[in-house]
C-alpha positions in Angstrom: -20.1 -16.1 16.5 -17.2 -15.2 14.1 -17.8 -11.5 14.6 -17.9 -11.9 18.4 -14.6 -13.8 18.5 -13.1 -11.3 16.0 -14.2 -8.4 18.2 -12.7 -10.0 21.3 -9.4 -10.7 19.5 -9.2 -7.2 18.0 -10.0 -5.6 21.3 -7.4 -7.8 23.1 -4.7 -6.8 20.5 -5.5 -3.0 20.8 -6.0 -3.0 24.5 -3.0 -5.3 25.2 -0.6 -3.0 23.3 -1.9 0.2 24.9 -1.9 -1.2 28.5 1.6 -2.7 28.0 3.1 0.5 26.6 1.5 2.6 29.3 2.6 0.4 32.2 6.0 -0.1 30.7 6.5 3.6 30.9 5.9 3.5 34.7 8.0 0.3 35.1 11.0 1.5 33.1 11.4 4.9 34.9 10.8 3.3 38.3 13.6 0.8 37.6 15.8 3.6 36.4 15.1 5.6 39.6 15.9 2.5 41.8 12.3 1.8 42.9 11.4 -1.8 43.7 8.5 -2.9 41.4 6.4 -5.6 43.1 3.7 -6.2 40.5 3.3 -5.5 36.7 -0.3 -6.4 35.9 -2.4 -6.5 32.8 -5.9 -6.0 34.2 -7.2 -5.4 37.7 -8.5 -7.6 40.4 -7.7 -11.3 41.1 -4.5 -12.7 39.6 -5.3 -15.2 36.9 -1.9 -16.3 35.5 1.6 -14.9 35.6 5.2 -15.5 36.4 7.5 -14.1 39.1 10.9 -13.0 37.9 13.2 -11.5 40.4 11.3 -9.2 42.7 8.4 -8.5 40.2 5.3 -10.5 39.7 4.2 -10.2 36.0 0.6 -11.2 35.8 -2.7 -11.1 34.0 -5.6 -10.2 36.2 -9.4 -10.8 36.1 -10.8 -7.4 35.0 -9.5 -6.3 31.6 -10.2 -2.6 32.1 -6.6 -1.4 32.3 -3.5 -2.4 34.2 -1.2 -1.2 36.9 2.4 -1.3 38.3 2.7 -1.6 42.1 5.8 -0.1 43.7 7.1 -0.8 47.2 5.8 1.8 49.6 3.2 3.1 47.1 0.4 2.1 49.4 0.1 4.9 51.9 -0.8 2.4 54.7 2.6 0.7 54.3 4.3 3.1 56.7 6.8 0.4 57.6 8.2 0.6 54.1 8.4 4.4 53.9 12.0 4.4 55.1 13.1 1.8 52.6 15.5 3.6 50.2 13.9 1.6 47.3 10.3 2.5 48.1 8.3 4.9 46.0 7.6 7.4 48.8 11.4 7.5 49.7 12.1 9.2 46.3 12.2 12.9 45.6 9.0 14.5 44.3 10.5 15.1 40.8 11.4 11.4 40.6 7.9 10.4 41.6 6.5 12.9 39.1 8.5 11.3 36.3 7.3 7.8 37.3 3.7 8.9 37.3 3.9 10.9 34.1 5.8 8.4 32.0 2.8 6.1 31.5 0.9 8.8 29.6 4.0 10.1 28.0 4.6 6.6 26.4 1.0 6.6 25.1 1.5 10.0 23.5 4.9 8.9 22.1 3.3 5.8 20.6 0.6 7.8 19.0 3.2 10.1 17.4 5.4 7.2 16.3 2.6 5.2 14.7 1.2 8.1 12.7 4.7 9.0 11.6 5.1 5.3 10.5 1.9 5.6 8.5 3.1 8.9 6.9 6.4 7.3 5.9 4.8 4.1 4.5 2.1 6.1 2.7 -1.6 5.5 2.8 -4.5 6.3 0.5 -6.5 9.3 1.7 -9.6 10.9 0.2 -8.2 13.6 -2.1 -10.9 16.1 -1.3 -10.2 16.3 2.5 -7.2 18.7 2.2 -8.8 20.9 -0.5 -10.5 24.2 0.1 -14.1 23.6 1.4 -16.1 24.5 -1.7 -19.6 22.9 -1.8 -20.1 20.6 -4.7 -23.4 18.9 -3.7 -26.3 19.6 -1.3 -28.6 16.8 -0.3 -32.3 17.6 -0.8 -34.1 18.2 2.5 -30.9 18.4 4.5 -30.1 21.1 7.1 -27.8 22.7 4.4 -30.7 22.8 1.9 -33.0 24.3 4.5 -30.4 26.9 5.3 -30.2 27.8 1.6 -26.5 27.0 1.0 -25.6 27.0 -2.6 -23.3 24.8 -4.8 -19.9 26.6 -5.2 -20.2 28.4 -1.8 -16.8 28.6 -0.2 -17.0 27.9 3.5 -14.7 30.4 5.2 -15.5 29.8 8.9 -17.8 28.2 11.4 -18.5 29.7 14.8 -15.6 32.1 14.3 -13.1 29.4 13.5 -11.3 29.5 10.2 -12.0 26.6 7.8 -9.1 25.9 5.5 -10.0 22.4 4.3 -12.9 19.9 4.2 -11.2 18.0 7.0 -11.7 21.1 9.2 -15.3 21.4 8.2 -16.1 17.7 8.7 -14.5 17.7 12.1 -16.4 20.8 13.2 -19.8 19.6 11.9 -19.5 16.0 13.3 -18.8 17.3 16.8 -21.7 19.7 16.8 -25.0 17.8 16.4 -28.3 19.6 16.8 -26.7 23.0 17.1 -27.1 26.4 15.3 -23.8 27.2 13.8 -23.0 30.6 12.3 -21.3 29.8 9.1 -19.4 32.3 7.0 -19.4 31.7 3.3 -18.1 33.4 0.2 -20.7 33.5 -2.6 -20.2 35.3 -5.9 -17.5 37.5 -4.4 -19.6 38.4 -1.4 -19.1 37.2 2.2 -22.3 36.1 3.9 -23.2 34.6 7.3 -25.6 31.7 7.1 -27.1 30.1 10.2 -26.9 26.3 9.9 -29.1 24.1 12.2 -27.2 20.8 12.2 -28.9 17.5 12.5 -27.5 14.2 13.8 -27.0 10.7 12.4 -26.0 7.3 13.6 -26.4 5.9 17.2 -23.4 8.1 18.1 -25.3 11.3 17.1 -22.6 12.6 14.8 -23.4 16.1 13.5 -24.8 16.3 10.0 -25.2 19.2 7.6 -25.9 17.7 4.2 -23.4 19.6 2.1 -20.5 17.8 0.5 -17.3 18.6 -1.4 -16.6 18.2 -5.1 -15.7 14.6 -4.6 -14.5 12.7 -7.7 -16.1 9.3 -7.9 -13.8 6.3 -8.1 -14.8 2.7 -8.7 -13.9 0.5 -5.8 -15.6 -2.7 -6.9 -17.4 -4.0 -9.9 -20.0 -6.8 -9.4 -20.0 -9.8 -11.8 -22.5 -9.7 -14.7 -23.5 -6.2 -13.8 -24.3 -3.4 -16.3 -20.9 -1.8 -15.3 -18.9 -5.0 -16.0 -20.7 -5.4 -19.4 -19.8 -1.8 -20.2 -16.1 -2.4 -19.5 -15.9 -0.4 -16.2 -13.0 -1.6 -14.0 -12.0 -1.0 -10.4 -9.9 2.1 -10.0 -11.7 3.9 -12.8 -12.5 7.6 -12.0 -15.7 9.1 -13.4 -15.2 12.5 -14.8 -18.5 13.3 -16.6 -21.9 11.8 -17.3 -23.6 12.6 -20.7 -21.1 15.3 -21.3 -21.5 17.1 -18.0 -18.8 17.2 -15.3 -20.0 15.1 -12.4 -19.1 14.4 -8.8 -19.8 11.4 -6.5 -23.2 12.4 -5.2 -24.5 13.9 -8.5 -23.5 10.7 -10.2 -25.5 8.6 -7.8 -28.5 10.8 -8.4 -28.1 10.6 -12.1 -28.0 6.8 -12.0 -31.0 6.7 -9.7 -33.1 8.9 -12.0 -32.2 7.0 -15.3 -33.3 3.4 -15.1 -33.1 1.7 -18.4 -31.5 4.7 -20.1 -28.1 4.8 -21.6 -25.5 6.9 -19.9 -22.3 8.0 -21.4 -19.6 8.1 -18.8 -16.3 9.8 -19.3 -13.7 7.8 -17.4 -10.1 8.3 -16.5 -8.1 5.0 -16.3 -4.5 5.8 -15.3 -3.3 8.3 -17.9 -6.0 7.2 -20.4 -9.4 8.7 -20.9 -12.3 6.7 -22.2 -16.0 7.1 -22.9 -18.2 4.1 -22.0 -21.9 3.5 -22.3 -23.8 1.9 -19.4 -27.5 1.3 -18.8 -28.6 1.5 -15.1 -30.8 -1.5 -14.1 -33.6 -1.5 -11.6 -33.4 -4.3 -9.0 -35.7 -4.7 -6.0 -36.7 -1.1 -6.1 -33.1 0.3 -6.4 -31.5 1.6 -9.6 -27.8 0.7 -9.9 -25.1 -0.2 -12.4 -23.4 -2.8 -10.1 -20.4 -0.9 -8.6 -19.2 0.3 -5.3 -18.2 3.9 -5.4 -15.6 5.6 -3.1 -14.1 9.1 -3.0 -11.0 9.5 -5.2 -8.0 8.8 -3.1 -4.4 9.8 -3.3 -1.3 8.2 -1.8 0.7 10.5 0.5 4.2 9.7 1.6 6.6 11.8 3.7 10.3 11.6 4.5 11.4 10.7 8.0 11.5 14.2 9.6 8.4 15.4 7.6 6.5 12.3 8.7 7.1 13.2 12.4 6.2 16.8 11.9 2.9 15.9 10.2 2.3 13.3 13.0 2.8 15.9 15.7 0.6 18.4 14.0 -2.2 15.8 13.6 -1.9 14.7 17.2 -2.2 18.3 18.3 -5.3 18.7 16.2 -6.9 15.6 17.7 -5.9 16.7 21.2 -7.6 20.1 20.7 -10.7 18.3 19.4 -10.8 16.1 22.5 -10.6 19.1 24.9 -13.3 20.9 22.9 -15.5 17.9 23.1 -15.1 17.6 26.8 -15.9 21.3 27.2 -19.0 20.8 25.1 -20.0 17.8 27.3 -19.9 19.9 30.4 -21.9 22.8 28.7 -24.4 20.3 27.3 -23.6 21.1 23.7 -22.4 17.6 23.0 -24.2 14.3 23.5 -23.0 11.5 25.7 -23.9 9.2 22.8 -20.6 10.5 21.2 -18.7 8.9 24.1 -17.1 5.5 23.4 -16.5 3.0 26.2 -14.9 -0.4 26.0 -17.7 -2.0 24.0 -17.5 0.8 21.4 -13.7 0.6 21.3 -14.0 -3.2 20.8 -16.4 -2.8 17.9 -14.3 -0.1 16.2 -11.2 -2.3 16.8 -12.8 -5.2 14.9 -13.8 -2.8 12.1 -10.2 -1.6 11.8 -8.9 -5.2 12.1 -11.1 -6.1 9.1 -9.8 -3.1 7.1 -6.2 -4.3 7.3 -2.9 -3.6 9.0 -2.5 0.1 8.3 -6.1 0.8 9.5 -5.3 -1.1 12.7 -2.1 0.9 13.2 -4.0 4.2 12.8 -6.7 3.1 15.2 -4.2 2.1 17.9 -2.5 5.5 17.5 -5.8 7.4 18.0 -6.8 5.3 21.1 -3.3 5.6 22.5 -3.4 9.4 22.2 -6.8 9.5 24.0 -5.6 7.1 26.7 -2.6 9.3 27.3 -4.7 12.4 27.6 -7.4 10.9 29.8 -4.9 9.4 32.2 -3.6 13.0 32.9 -7.0 14.2 34.1 -6.9 15.2 37.8 -9.0 12.2 39.0 -7.2 10.9 42.1 -7.1 7.2 41.0 -5.6 8.1 37.6 -2.0 9.2 37.1 -3.2 12.8 36.6 -4.8 12.8 40.0 -1.7 11.6 41.7 0.4 14.1 39.8 -2.0 16.9 40.9 -1.6 15.8 44.6 2.2 15.7 44.1 2.3 19.2 42.6 0.1 20.5 45.4 2.4 19.0 48.0 5.3 20.7 46.2 3.6 24.1 46.5 3.0 23.5 50.2 6.5 22.0 50.6 5.2 19.1 52.7 3.6 15.7 52.1 0.0 15.0 53.1 -0.4 12.4 55.8 -1.0 8.8 54.7 -4.6 9.0 56.0 -5.4 12.1 53.9 -3.9 10.4 50.8 -5.9 7.3 51.4 -9.1 9.3 51.7 -8.3 11.1 48.4 -7.6 7.8 46.7 -10.8 6.2 48.0 -12.8 9.2 46.7 -11.0 8.9 43.3 -11.7 5.2 43.2 -15.4 5.7 43.7 -15.4 8.4 40.9 -13.4 6.0 38.6 -15.9 3.1 39.2 -18.8 5.5 38.5 -17.2 6.6 35.2 -16.5 3.0 34.2 -20.1 1.9 34.9 -21.4 4.9 33.1 -19.4 4.4 29.9 -20.3 0.7 29.8 -24.0 1.5 30.2 -23.7 4.3 27.7 -22.3 1.8 25.2 -25.2 -0.6 25.9 -28.0 1.9 25.7 -26.8 2.9 22.2 -28.1 -0.5 21.1 -31.6 0.3 22.5 -34.1 2.1 20.2 -34.5 5.2 22.3 -31.2 5.2 24.2 -31.4 6.1 27.9 -35.1 6.8 27.6 -35.6 3.1 26.9 -34.6 2.4 30.5 -37.3 4.7 31.9 -40.5 2.7 32.6 -42.9 5.7 32.3 
């Protein structure tokens, strides 16, 4: 019950902020252009609660799947209001364009501002992600092992795209499940092309290769009365070597697993100090462990004001490119619909971010705000992008379509919009079923 309430609260926070920012963009520019705003609604459908201030009804509506701002004369059937100088349709096309565009623009601006804020405050990030993609560990039986990748291979490119960091590699692999990827690597001074048949993991079918970076292992948590606590290991310690051999996160886990009851000498860095501690892995319920929670070694990155915004813009551009590449892969059948996230998935991730703390929540809101801003610009008639598309087409023809034509276009767009909403909600639900969509087929 607590997790359900937490999920609802987290979703309400995230969704409430995003909807308000988006609709405020429309509202603010409309007021600036002298357009009368009749309704500012959080949600669609029947009005639940609200307050009317001046000429605008500020309300919360029944269906929490978005929001809207209603302008005088926006409804094409309201021909009697078309001549009202404060109606939406009485304004010039460039003014209407700004009103329609500003909702998404505000979401994009919010994404940039929030990531810039994170960059200025400083957050802990896995240190390996921005390093050159040199393989440090290959999971036995994984796609990478079957493709005969080697430790110390330097990944140069995947599918013709240059890979400069592990962040690039992870983004490419995770968005390409169950695909054959031509991977260029440098091995012993020679450049080779290795075909990699990726797998998939989790209910979201995220792409999986099975090779990993040279990730330094850091102790996140030490359990009471565990072998690690008795050995003097503390949270924050970084493991450099085991039994005299340099070791990284996944090798260390393998070494612990394969040495129950045997003493291990761990070389540890604690701040500026280096120590050697002896620990004996203990077998409990079929698992061998020393009683710690490992995490990748992290570094705190901070930027000045201008650098923070530059980094934020660059990051938002990277995510935008990834979104469009994913959409392209969806249409070509190279990406799975399981990787789509609807309101249920967003709610679940929002709760996870909520539990992780304030900065994680800020980062999550930034990502969703960026996606919302992009999606709203798609040329689907009921969305801002669809109305902008119609407006631009009218501009090319130098005449407005008739109210009847516009109504038909909007009705078609509404049907498409409802279909998409139903699909993404069902898609979220079937991820909980053992065989996905196939679970709904009775034969």
